[in-house]
C-alpha atoms as one frame of an Amber mdcrd trajectory, in Angstrom:
protein
 -15.221  -6.918 -11.665 -18.207  -7.957 -13.719 -19.804  -9.854 -10.831 -19.606
  -6.753  -8.630 -21.375  -4.667 -11.247 -24.096  -7.229 -11.981 -24.766  -8.232
  -8.357 -24.715  -4.821  -6.709 -26.363  -2.508  -9.232 -29.232  -2.314 -11.689
 -29.632  -0.964 -15.218 -30.035   2.799 -15.016 -28.010   3.170 -11.805 -25.387
   5.897 -11.799 -21.810   4.743 -11.221 -18.893   7.082 -10.634 -15.853   5.506
 -12.291 -12.325   6.657 -11.512 -10.708   6.332 -14.919  -6.975   6.731 -14.478
  -5.769   3.841 -16.638  -6.795   0.771 -18.589  -8.402  -0.967 -15.626 -10.313
   2.076 -14.454 -11.583   2.338 -17.996 -12.678  -1.287 -17.773 -14.946  -0.515
 -14.796 -16.826   1.980 -16.929 -17.080  -0.311 -19.944 -18.557  -3.088 -17.807
 -21.081  -0.659 -16.322 -22.116   0.602 -19.750 -22.453  -2.976 -21.044 -25.100
  -3.599 -18.370 -27.019  -0.383 -18.930 -25.640   1.715 -16.075 -25.194   5.461
 -16.401 -21.453   5.883 -16.027 -20.137   9.174 -14.684 -16.567   9.207 -15.936
 -14.053  10.887 -13.651 -10.944  11.001 -15.805  -7.631  11.218 -13.979  -4.376
  11.952 -15.776  -2.385   8.768 -16.272   0.328   8.573 -13.632  -1.729  10.547
 -11.099  -3.912   9.386  -8.232  -7.551  10.321  -7.726  -8.199  13.468  -5.692
 -10.670  12.699  -2.857 -11.838  16.327  -2.848 -12.826  16.051  -6.504 -14.689
  12.804  -5.838 -16.464  14.362  -2.869 -17.590  17.313  -4.974 -19.118  14.972
  -7.551 -20.928  12.974  -4.868 -22.232  16.123  -3.203 -23.563  17.368  -6.530
 -25.405  14.146  -7.386 -27.113  12.129  -4.644 -28.172   9.501  -7.188 -24.700
   7.997  -7.611 -24.952   4.451  -6.272 -21.341   3.342  -6.594 -17.766   4.625
  -6.716 -15.611   2.169  -8.666 -11.847   2.467  -8.414  -8.561   0.546  -8.446
  -6.476   0.194  -5.300  -3.489  -0.105  -7.602  -3.937   0.911 -11.245  -1.581
  -1.640 -12.760  -1.333   0.061 -16.146   0.106   3.231 -14.584   1.587   1.815
 -11.319  -0.440   4.348  -9.294  -1.942   3.726  -5.854  -5.295   5.472  -5.374
  -6.173   6.834  -1.874  -8.644   4.128  -0.913  -8.855   4.987   2.789  -9.725
   8.605   1.983 -12.299   7.536  -0.616 -13.883   5.108   1.840 -14.680   7.994
   4.177 -16.752   9.592   1.413 -19.133   6.663   0.898 -19.713   5.448   4.467
 -22.634   7.731   5.237 -24.227   7.641   1.793 -26.441   5.237  -0.114 -23.359
   4.614  -2.238 -20.962   1.686  -2.389 -17.185   1.834  -2.659 -16.145  -0.963
  -5.011 -12.395  -1.548  -5.169 -10.386  -3.554  -7.672  -7.668  -4.905  -5.404
  -6.179  -7.348  -7.900  -2.724  -5.832  -7.471  -3.450  -4.457  -4.010  -4.625
  -7.315  -1.805  -1.580  -8.945  -0.237   0.646  -6.091  -1.417  -0.199  -3.187
   0.895  -2.789  -2.599   3.636  -6.440  -2.696   2.532  -8.350  -3.417   5.778
 -11.801  -3.812   4.297 -13.897  -3.710   7.481 -11.834  -1.042   9.209 -11.964
   1.380   6.295 -15.481   0.562   5.136 -14.735  -0.840   1.683 -17.979  -2.354
   0.404 -16.624  -4.676  -2.268 -13.008  -5.745  -2.593 -11.814  -8.074  -5.328
  -8.576  -9.841  -6.142  -7.273 -12.662  -8.295  -5.069 -15.673  -7.770  -2.377
 -14.596 -10.221  -0.808 -11.620  -8.432   0.144 -11.374  -4.756  -1.472 -14.765
  -4.102   1.335 -16.382  -6.145  -0.830 -18.772  -8.165  -1.675 -19.239 -11.846
  -4.693 -17.313 -13.166  -8.074 -18.900 -12.624  -9.498 -17.785  -9.272 -11.365
 -14.535  -8.697 -12.189 -13.587  -5.122 -14.553 -10.953  -3.781 -15.488  -9.772
  -0.306 -18.716  -7.844   0.298 -19.795  -5.711   3.245 -23.235  -6.081   4.792
 -24.115  -2.812   3.094 -23.157  -4.358  -0.235 -25.283  -7.447   0.434 -28.270
  -5.135   0.929 -27.570  -3.645  -2.499 -27.398  -7.201  -3.878 -30.945  -7.853
  -2.636 -32.313  -5.081  -4.855 -30.080  -5.568  -7.915 -31.989  -6.329 -11.112
 -29.087  -7.157 -13.420 -29.189 -10.474 -15.296 -26.621 -13.017 -14.151 -26.149
 -16.742 -13.976 -22.655 -18.048 -13.179 -21.759 -14.743 -11.502 -24.624 -14.900
  -8.988 -22.996 -14.042  -5.657 -26.113 -14.710  -3.578 -26.258 -18.231  -5.020
 -22.568 -18.706  -4.310 -22.918 -17.432  -0.734 -25.753 -19.887  -0.082 -23.658
 -22.787  -1.344 -20.575 -21.732   0.619 -22.664 -21.823   3.791 -23.364 -25.472
   2.960 -19.657 -26.220   2.459 -19.939 -26.511  -1.303 -19.936 -24.312  -4.399
 -22.555 -23.429  -6.945 -20.532 -24.844  -9.831 -17.362 -26.871 -10.289 -14.487
 -24.798  -8.922 -10.799 -24.823  -9.885 -10.070 -27.304  -7.099  -6.297 -27.403
  -7.610  -6.076 -23.635  -7.317  -8.256 -23.599  -4.206  -5.914 -26.131  -2.589
  -2.938 -24.038  -3.716  -4.548 -20.928  -2.274  -4.837 -22.649   1.087  -1.087
 -23.292   1.052  -0.285 -19.722   0.006  -2.425 -18.308   2.786  -0.637 -20.545
   5.301   2.685 -19.155   4.057   1.437 -15.566   4.313   0.100 -16.191   7.811
   3.413 -17.722   8.861   5.405 -14.783   7.509   2.863 -12.288   8.849   0.856
  -9.958   6.657   2.621  -6.859   7.979   5.981  -8.367   7.071   4.683  -9.220
   3.614   3.617  -5.604   3.156   6.992  -4.352   4.350   8.788  -6.710   1.990
   6.772  -5.493  -0.987   7.433  -1.892   0.024  11.156  -2.562   0.341  11.306
  -4.087  -3.150   9.321  -1.150  -4.506  11.575   1.443  -2.890  14.637  -0.382
  -4.176  13.268  -0.430  -7.709  12.443   3.274  -7.593  15.933   4.054  -6.303
  17.445   1.996  -9.112  15.466   3.871 -11.736  16.524   7.199 -10.281  20.177
   6.123 -10.316  19.826   5.202 -13.983  18.214   8.533 -14.821  14.835   7.029
 -15.670  11.718   9.144 -15.173   9.043   7.459 -12.997   5.555   7.289 -14.460
   3.845   7.671 -11.061   6.056  10.076  -9.101   3.489  11.257  -6.536   1.544
   8.105  -5.621   3.546   5.031  -6.615   2.067   1.632  -5.860   4.058  -1.054
  -4.081   2.832  -3.666  -6.572   4.810  -2.488  -9.600   7.050   0.393 -10.605
   7.024   2.037 -14.005   9.540   4.214 -15.823   9.523   6.093 -19.088  12.213
   4.711 -21.364  14.684   7.171 -22.937  13.229   8.905 -26.000  15.804   7.212
 -28.241  14.577   3.755 -27.204  11.548   1.837 -28.464  10.052   0.425 -25.270
   8.376  -2.432 -27.096  11.657  -3.570 -28.602  13.365  -3.134 -25.226  10.854
  -5.408 -23.499  11.196  -7.982 -26.311  14.996  -7.860 -26.037  14.866  -8.328
 -22.267  12.610 -11.348 -22.655  14.219 -13.053 -25.652  17.904 -12.260 -25.109
  18.274 -11.684 -21.371  15.593 -14.076 -20.150  13.872 -11.462 -17.976  10.239
 -10.515 -18.519   9.096  -6.959 -17.806   5.844  -5.329 -18.899   5.495  -2.540
 -21.415   2.871   0.157 -21.845  -0.651   0.306 -23.240  -2.533   2.758 -25.456
  -0.716   6.116 -25.545   2.087   4.675 -23.424   2.735   1.722 -25.716   6.437
   1.639 -26.518   7.132   4.431 -24.027   7.317   2.745 -20.621   8.457  -0.372
 -18.791   6.945  -1.821 -15.628   8.688  -3.986 -13.032   6.580  -6.053 -10.619
   7.478  -6.651  -6.990   4.662  -8.639  -5.422   3.766 -12.224  -4.691   6.767
 -14.537  -4.829   9.109 -11.832  -6.218  12.024 -11.486  -3.834  15.263  -9.569
  -3.307  17.267 -11.258  -6.016  14.466 -11.254  -8.579  14.640  -7.491  -8.196
  18.429  -7.418  -8.526  18.270  -9.563 -11.673  15.553  -7.388 -13.227  17.559
  -4.213 -12.648  20.859  -5.667 -13.849  19.192  -7.004 -17.004  17.612  -3.606
 -17.596  21.020  -1.934 -17.298  22.528  -4.266 -19.897  19.565  -3.951 -22.275
  19.640  -0.147 -22.084  23.364  -0.226 -22.883  22.612  -2.468 -25.874  20.120
   0.134 -27.099  22.796   2.820 -26.989  22.069   4.430 -23.627  24.985   5.716
 -21.555  24.316   3.439 -18.595  26.842   2.930 -15.824  26.775  -0.760 -15.068
  25.924  -1.418 -11.456  24.548   2.038 -10.715  20.934   0.878 -10.484  21.855
  -2.362  -8.770  23.942  -0.564  -6.142  21.146   1.912  -5.392  18.709  -0.958
  -5.004  21.068  -2.974  -2.831  21.349  -0.148  -0.314  17.627  -0.587   0.357
  17.378  -4.337  -0.160  20.092  -4.868   2.451  17.647  -3.652   5.119  16.184
  -7.159   5.182  19.539  -8.634   6.135  20.798  -5.849   8.392  17.689  -5.883
  10.575  16.745  -2.311   9.664  13.252  -1.025   8.865  11.799  -4.375   7.985
């Protein structure tokens, strides 16, 4: 994220930041740290950006040089409408910069087809590896912006890195073991087929949503849920932080909690990367038992059964 800001823009540039969660907020903080003028477009947590609202801002200010947004806002489990936003920046002197850390390899993000100018991801999500690799793709339009960028940078110099890659090397010592691992992961994805990977992630996501509904849990992103993770509000009588700790320490299943105003109020269940059918079943069954332990009137098996109806598609040959 920082390399995109420092390589594509200059101090004083205006950046339109879609702030709908902790990672949208991070875009703006990085921009401000490097002297950009951040135009904050605040979106209610749990909601997706409205392309019409973004278009109105762009039409009102021709000096905005970048629109910075998440494909999947992990903190709120929302998917932003990237294809629609890409149509707004194609004919302008404005870049669309997308944080795809929990989007790439999860659902379709065809960079060239849509006209995404910068798309980033990391090794630790859908690419099934430990943390340590950050990856970015730039359009030719973005490279032209890089030629005029005046931000200071050293290790995060993408032009220097591009020059070295052309010579079959890298500017600095890379995480070689992770690069080798990435090659193996990409072979696996190619063998399975990217479309099948996307369908699998979607199936796990739909199953998780169905399970939450069966358990009476309120989704945190009802209108635009991402296929990377699903979030639910915990019952008001339950401390979400203690619930997550109980799941981890007593049931051996790790879920994520909430941040800022949602701390202690939500849980998030991931379904990307190497997560499969029975990881999902285990997560839901553990959640059922933990909720019962916290005094909730949970019918054992209700969430699991709802999920299984969808998960069985993979074995019945339906809608894969």
